[in-house]
C-alpha positions in Angstrom: 27.2 -44.3 12.7 25.7 -44.0 16.1 24.7 -40.5 17.4 25.5 -38.8 14.1 22.7 -36.3 14.5 24.1 -35.3 17.9 27.6 -34.9 16.4 26.2 -32.7 13.6 24.1 -30.8 16.1 26.8 -30.0 18.6 29.9 -29.6 16.3 29.2 -25.8 16.0 28.7 -25.6 19.8 32.0 -27.3 20.3 33.6 -24.8 18.0 32.1 -22.0 20.0 33.5 -23.4 23.3 37.0 -23.4 21.8 36.5 -20.0 20.3 35.8 -18.5 23.7 39.3 -19.4 24.8 41.0 -17.7 21.8 42.5 -14.2 22.5 40.5 -11.3 21.0 43.8 -9.6 20.2 44.4 -12.1 17.4 41.5 -11.4 14.9 43.0 -13.6 12.2 43.1 -16.6 14.5 39.5 -16.0 15.6 38.4 -15.8 11.9 40.3 -18.9 10.9 38.9 -20.9 13.8 35.3 -19.8 13.2 35.5 -20.7 9.5 37.1 -24.0 10.3 34.4 -24.9 12.9 31.7 -24.0 10.4 33.4 -26.0 7.6 33.8 -29.1 9.9 30.1 -28.7 10.8 29.3 -29.1 7.1 31.7 -32.0 6.6 30.2 -34.0 9.5 26.8 -33.5 8.0 27.8 -35.1 4.7 27.3 -38.8 5.9 23.6 -37.9 6.4 23.3 -37.7 2.7 25.2 -40.9 1.8 23.8 -43.1 4.6 20.2 -41.8 4.5 17.6 -44.6 4.4 14.5 -43.1 2.7 12.4 -46.3 3.4 12.4 -45.5 7.2 10.0 -43.1 8.8 12.9 -41.6 10.8 16.5 -42.0 9.9 19.4 -41.7 12.4 16.9 -41.7 15.3 18.3 -41.1 18.8 16.4 -41.0 22.0 17.4 -40.8 25.7 15.8 -39.5 28.9 15.9 -35.7 29.4 13.3 -34.6 32.0 11.3 -37.8 32.7 9.2 -36.2 35.4 7.3 -34.2 32.7 7.7 -36.6 29.8 10.3 -34.7 27.9 13.1 -36.7 26.1 16.1 -35.9 24.0 14.7 -37.3 20.8 16.3 -36.6 17.4 15.5 -38.0 13.9 15.1 -36.8 10.4 13.1 -37.7 7.3 13.6 -36.4 3.8 12.3 -33.0 4.8 14.6 -32.8 7.7 17.6 -34.0 5.7 17.2 -31.3 3.1 16.8 -28.5 5.7 19.7 -29.8 7.8 22.0 -29.8 4.7 20.7 -26.3 3.7 21.6 -25.1 7.2 25.2 -26.6 7.3 26.0 -25.3 3.8 24.6 -21.8 4.3 25.9 -21.5 7.8 29.5 -22.2 6.6 29.1 -19.8 3.5 27.6 -17.1 5.7 30.6 -17.2 8.1 33.0 -17.3 5.2 31.3 -14.2 3.6 31.9 -12.3 6.9 35.7 -12.4 6.6 36.2 -8.7 5.6 32.7 -7.4 6.4 33.0 -7.6 10.2 35.8 -5.7 11.9 34.6 -5.1 15.5 33.9 -7.6 18.3 34.9 -10.5 16.1 34.8 -13.1 18.8 31.3 -12.3 19.9 30.1 -12.1 16.3 31.3 -15.6 15.4 30.2 -17.0 18.8 26.7 -15.9 18.1 26.8 -17.4 14.6 27.9 -20.8 15.9 25.3 -20.8 18.6 22.7 -19.9 15.9 23.8 -22.8 13.8 23.3 -25.3 16.6 19.9 -23.9 17.4 18.7 -24.0 13.8 19.9 -27.6 13.4 18.1 -28.5 16.6 14.8 -27.2 15.3 15.0 -29.4 12.2 16.1 -32.5 14.2 13.8 -32.5 17.3 11.1 -35.1 17.6 10.2 -33.9 21.1 8.0 -30.8 21.1 9.6 -29.3 24.2 13.1 -29.9 22.8 11.9 -28.3 19.6 10.6 -25.3 21.5 13.8 -24.8 23.4 15.8 -24.7 20.1 13.1 -22.5 18.5 13.5 -19.9 21.2 17.3 -20.2 21.3 17.4 -19.1 17.7 16.1 -15.7 18.7 18.9 -14.8 21.0 21.9 -14.9 18.7 19.9 -13.5 15.8 18.8 -10.5 17.9 22.4 -9.7 18.9 23.7 -10.1 15.3 21.2 -7.5 14.1 21.4 -5.2 17.1 25.2 -5.0 17.3 26.5 -5.4 13.8 23.5 -4.1 11.8 22.9 -0.8 10.0 21.8 2.6 11.3 18.3 1.5 12.4 19.6 -1.8 13.9 18.1 -1.4 17.4 14.6 -0.8 16.0 14.9 -3.7 13.6 16.2 -6.1 16.3 13.5 -5.2 18.8 10.8 -5.5 16.2 12.1 -8.9 15.2 12.2 -10.2 18.8 8.7 -8.8 19.8 7.0 -10.3 16.7 8.6 -13.7 17.1 8.2 -13.9 20.9 4.5 -13.2 20.6 4.2 -16.0 18.0 6.2 -18.3 20.2 4.0 -17.8 23.3 0.9 -18.7 21.4 2.7 -21.8 19.8 3.7 -22.9 23.4 0.0 -22.7 24.5 -0.8 -24.9 21.5 1.9 -27.4 22.5 0.7 -27.5 26.1 -2.9 -28.1 25.0 -1.8 -31.2 23.1 0.4 -32.3 26.0 -2.5 -32.1 28.6 -5.0 -33.7 26.2 -2.6 -36.6 25.7 -2.4 -37.0 29.5 -6.2 -36.9 29.7 -6.5 -39.7 27.2 -3.5 -41.9 28.1 -2.7 -40.9 31.7 1.0 -40.4 30.7 2.8 -37.1 30.2 4.7 -36.9 26.9 6.0 -34.2 24.5 7.0 -36.9 22.0 5.7 -36.3 18.5 4.8 -40.0 18.0 2.7 -40.0 21.2 1.0 -36.7 20.4 0.1 -38.0 16.9 -2.1 -40.6 18.7 -3.9 -37.8 20.6 -7.4 -37.0 19.4 -8.7 -33.5 19.8 -12.3 -32.3 19.3 -12.9 -30.2 16.2 -13.3 -27.0 18.2 -10.1 -27.6 20.1 -8.2 -28.5 17.0 -9.4 -25.2 15.5 -8.0 -23.1 18.3 -4.7 -25.1 18.5 -4.3 -24.7 14.8 -4.5 -20.9 15.0 -2.1 -20.9 18.0 0.4 -22.8 15.9 -0.4 -20.6 12.9 0.6 -17.4 14.5 4.0 -18.9 15.7 4.8 -20.3 12.2 3.2 -17.5 10.1 5.4 -14.8 11.8 8.5 -16.8 11.1 7.6 -17.5 7.4 6.6 -14.6 7.3 3.0 -14.7 5.9 1.0 -11.6 5.2 0.1 -9.7 7.4 2.8 -10.8 9.9 5.6 -9.9 7.5 6.3 -6.3 8.5 9.3 -7.2 10.8 11.1 -8.9 7.9 12.1 -6.0 5.6 13.5 -4.1 8.6 15.4 -7.1 10.0 16.8 -8.0 6.6 17.8 -4.5 5.6 19.5 -3.7 8.9 21.2 -7.0 9.5 24.8 -7.5 8.4 25.1 -9.4 5.1 25.7 -12.8 6.6 22.8 -12.2 9.1 20.5 -11.4 6.1 21.7 -14.6 4.3 21.0 -16.9 7.2 17.8 -15.2 8.1 16.4 -15.6 4.6 17.9 -18.9 3.7 17.3 -20.8 6.9 15.3 -19.0 9.6 12.3 -18.4 7.5 12.1 -22.1 6.7 11.5 -22.8 10.3 7.9 -21.5 9.8 7.1 -23.6 6.7 8.8 -26.6 8.5 6.5 -26.1 11.5 3.4 -26.2 9.2 4.6 -29.4 7.6 5.9 -31.2 10.7 3.3 -30.2 13.3 0.2 -28.3 12.0 -0.8 -30.7 9.3 0.0 -34.1 10.9 -1.1 -33.1 14.5 -4.2 -31.2 13.5 -5.4 -32.9 10.2 -9.1 -32.0 10.6 -8.4 -28.3 10.9 -5.7 -28.4 8.2 -8.2 -29.7 5.6 -11.1 -27.5 6.9 -12.2 -25.6 3.7 -12.4 -22.3 5.7 -8.8 -22.6 6.9 -7.5 -23.8 3.6 -9.1 -20.9 1.8 -7.8 -18.4 4.4 -4.3 -19.8 4.0 -4.5 -19.7 0.2 -5.7 -16.1 0.2 -3.0 -15.0 2.6 -0.4 -16.8 0.5 -1.6 -15.3 -2.8 -1.7 -11.8 -1.2 1.9 -12.4 0.0 3.0 -13.5 -3.5 1.5 -10.5 -5.4 2.0 -7.9 -2.7 5.6 -8.9 -2.1 6.4 -8.7 -5.8 4.7 -5.4 -6.3 6.6 -4.0 -3.2 9.8 -5.1 -4.9 9.0 -3.0 -8.0 8.7 0.1 -5.7 12.0 -0.3 -3.9 14.9 2.1 -4.2 17.1 0.2 -1.8 18.7 -2.9 -3.3 18.7 -4.9 -0.1 15.1 -4.1 0.8 14.0 -5.2 -2.7 15.6 -8.7 -2.0 14.0 -8.7 1.4 10.5 -8.2 0.0 11.2 -10.9 -2.6 11.2 -13.3 0.3 7.7 -12.4 1.2 6.6 -13.3 -2.3 8.7 -16.5 -2.6 7.6 -17.9 0.7 4.0 -17.2 -0.3 4.5 -19.9 -3.0 5.8 -22.3 -0.3 2.7 -21.9 1.9 0.4 -22.1 -1.1 2.0 -25.4 -2.0 1.7 -26.7 1.6 -2.1 -26.0 1.7 -2.7 -27.5 -1.7 -2.7 -30.6 0.5 -1.6 -32.9 -2.4 1.8 -34.6 -3.2 2.7 -32.1 -6.0 2.0 -29.0 -3.9 3.8 -30.2 -0.7 6.8 -31.7 -2.5 7.1 -28.5 -4.7 6.9 -26.4 -1.5 9.8 -28.2 0.1 11.9 -28.1 -3.0 11.1 -24.4 -3.3 12.2 -23.8 0.3 15.6 -25.1 -0.6 15.6 -23.2 -3.8 14.8 -20.0 -2.0 17.6 -20.6 0.4 20.0 -20.9 -2.5 18.8 -18.1 -4.7 18.0 -15.5 -2.1 21.1 -16.4 -0.2 23.1 -15.5 -3.4 21.1 -12.3 -3.9 21.9 -11.1 -0.4 25.6 -12.0 -0.8 25.5 -10.0 -4.0 24.2 -6.9 -2.2 26.9 -7.4 0.4 29.6 -7.5 -2.2 28.6 -4.1 -3.7 27.9 -2.6 -0.3 31.4 -3.5 1.0 32.8 -1.6 -2.1 30.5 1.4 -2.2 28.8 1.6 1.2 25.5 2.4 -0.4 22.5 0.2 -1.3 20.7 2.8 -3.4 19.9 1.2 -6.8 20.3 4.6 -8.5 23.9 4.8 -7.4 24.8 1.8 -9.6 24.8 1.1 -13.3 27.2 -0.3 -15.9 28.8 -2.7 -13.4 29.1 -5.3 -16.1 32.0 -3.3 -17.6 34.0 -3.2 -14.5 32.8 -6.4 -12.7 32.2 -9.1 -15.4 32.5 -12.1 -13.1 30.2 -10.5 -10.5 27.7 -9.7 -13.3 27.6 -13.4 -14.4 27.0 -14.5 -10.8 24.2 -11.9 -10.4 22.6 -13.1 -13.6 22.6 -16.7 -12.5 21.2 -15.7 -9.1 18.4 -13.6 -10.7 17.5 -16.3 -13.2 17.5 -18.9 -10.4 15.2 -16.7 -8.3 12.7 -15.9 -11.2 12.4 -19.6 -12.2 14.3 -20.0 -15.4 14.3 -23.6 -16.7 17.6 -25.6 -16.1 17.9 -23.7 -12.8 16.5 -24.7 -9.4 13.6 -22.2 -9.1 11.8 -23.5 -12.2 11.4 -27.0 -10.7 9.9 -25.8 -7.4 7.5 -23.2 -9.0 6.1 -25.5 -11.7 5.4 -28.3 -9.2 3.7 -25.8 -6.8 1.6 -24.5 -9.7 0.6 -28.1 -10.5 -0.5 -28.7 -6.9 -2.3 -25.4 -6.8 -4.1 -26.1 -10.0 -5.4 -29.4 -8.7 -7.0 -27.4 -5.9 -8.2 -24.3 -7.8 -7.5 -22.7 -11.2 -7.6 -19.3 -9.4 -4.7 -20.4 -7.1 -2.6 -21.4 -10.1 -3.5 -18.2 -12.0 -2.4 -15.8 -9.2 0.7 -17.9 -8.7 1.6 -17.4 -12.4 1.0 -13.7 -12.0 3.5 -13.7 -9.1 6.0 -15.5 -11.2 5.6 -12.9 -14.0 6.0 -10.0 -11.5 9.1 -11.8 -10.1 10.7 -11.8 -13.5 9.8 -8.2 -13.9 11.5 -6.8 -10.7 14.6 -9.0 -11.0 15.2 -8.2 -14.7 14.6 -4.5 -14.1 17.0 -4.6 -11.1 19.7 -6.3 -13.3 19.2 -3.7 -16.0 19.5 -0.8 -13.7 22.6 -2.0 -11.9 24.6 -4.0 -14.5 23.8 -2.3 -17.8 24.2 1.2 -19.0 27.0 3.7 -18.4 29.5 3.5 -15.6 29.7 6.4 -13.2 33.1 7.6 -12.0 32.6 6.2 -8.6 31.8 2.8 -9.9 34.6 2.7 -12.5 37.2 1.9 -9.9 35.4 -1.1 -8.3 37.2 -4.4 -8.4 35.7 -7.7 -9.4 35.0 -10.7 -7.1 38.0 -11.9 -5.1 38.9 -15.7 -5.0 37.3 -15.9 -1.5 34.1 -14.3 -2.8 34.0 -16.7 -5.8 34.5 -19.6 -3.3 31.3 -18.4 -1.4 29.2 -18.2 -4.6 30.5 -21.4 -6.3 28.7 -24.0 -4.2 25.4 -22.2 -4.5 25.7 -21.9 -8.3 26.5 -25.6 -8.6 23.6 -26.5 -6.3 21.2 -24.3 -8.3 22.1 -26.1 -11.6 22.1 -29.5 -9.9 18.5 -29.2 -8.7 17.5 -27.6 -12.0 19.0 -30.3 -14.2 18.5 -33.3 -12.0 15.7 -32.8 -9.4 14.6 -36.4 -9.2 16.9 -37.4 -6.2 15.3 -34.6 -4.2 11.7 -35.7 -5.1 12.7 -39.3 -4.3 13.9 -38.4 -0.8 10.6 -36.5 -0.2 8.3 -39.3 -1.4 7.8 -40.9 1.9 7.5 -37.8 4.2 5.1 -36.1 1.7 3.0 -39.3 1.5 2.8 -39.4 5.3 1.6 -35.8 5.5 -1.0 -36.3 2.7 -2.3 -39.6 4.1 -2.6 -38.0 7.6 -4.6 -35.0 6.3 -6.5 -36.7 3.4 -6.7 -40.5 4.2 -7.0 -42.6 1.0 -5.8 -39.8 -1.3 -3.4 -42.1 -3.2 -5.9 -44.8 -3.7 -8.6 -42.4 -4.7 -6.4 -40.8 -7.3 -4.9 -44.1 -8.4 -1.4 -43.1 -7.5 1.4 -45.4 -6.1 1.6 -44.9 -2.4 5.3 -44.6 -1.2 4.2 -45.8 2.3 3.3 -49.2 1.0 6.8 -49.8 -0.3 8.5 -52.2 2.1 12.2 -51.7 2.9 14.6 -54.1 1.2 17.2 -53.3 3.8 17.2 -54.9 7.2 
């Protein structure tokens, strides 16, 4: 199908345009339309899965002139990495909007409009093969997310929203300087201006210049991940955002940072990416994030803040896998990014369910919920086991593969990763024990179990968690080629040196 990526990209935006003409005086109509637009956005993305050709460098590629005077083009395409993140975005975007049905009561039209704009911007980030186009979508993400936190967030929403925007804007400015450095270096070498990724990959930078561009990119991506010590905006933003905002922030927005490392930092700056000093710095920051995030979770009294800090720990695994610079580490990192989107998305939805009923997130206010909310308890147990890496669920597959990649680089990396997994199990099991088991207080005894709509929100994520856990091979197969391209770019000859089959040498049987 021609222009399928453009169709997927702009379907939420089309839904937004129609939404603006609906009367605000009909809230049910606004809700129905927003949910329909998000669901159609998911449906139109399904052909990407069934028609994806994993033997191509870029599938569904589209390119047309945009601003020819400065060498910018409308260039879209996805590989296995892009495919998984696009599907994560369309699934979680729809489920986030569905979860908002009864949670949001004021300024409905504006709320859903911002969500649909956010959906298009996130998809654009994962599809863009032109760095200026990528940057436009990257910055566009900030606007709706800022308003979602600032208008519909909790008591400290203004503080959290401003902190979010300041951190991410500073990172974005430095990243833009890195992009412009590559852009002008390309002109110096080839006498043509281009923001196209394929052109910039041919641009050679001196080791010193690569070093500075790497750190410029690093700040932009590390803030988004968020890596320690750039993580301090995240607990506030997560805690104050409405439930759906927290879900989309954790499940999709944070992946923009890890995606940036994989798509741009490693391939464009391979000498810096494999520099032992940089690799060790990235590993130490990742390990600090893993352990510190988990220890912070053990100290939390606020249910939602605990889940927020768990993201710092889980994303530490993802960056540790990336800078293992081997196929196992990088593939495991990508799988774990999807896993984190599924499991942490469920955990934030779970907090939203109890908050809607009790209007408190204090863990001490709960206990014995299993007796009054048995279905909810089962869902929470699955989400917790998924997050802590229980075999047969998705988290195990990602974590064990990352540990393999980390071990190939350093035993110490794998050891501290294993410590992080143990701490993760501790805080999640302890949270489950404090909230689900024990005696029921009078206030909790009248709580009602999950509604059919709420079950419908959780069901796809539960199915997806078991699917990856029981049959991960299709995901690894889709990632074979993009992972090999990254590894061979950073460590040429890696596959031959380690006597591994190189997916890049497999010729396509399709014409």
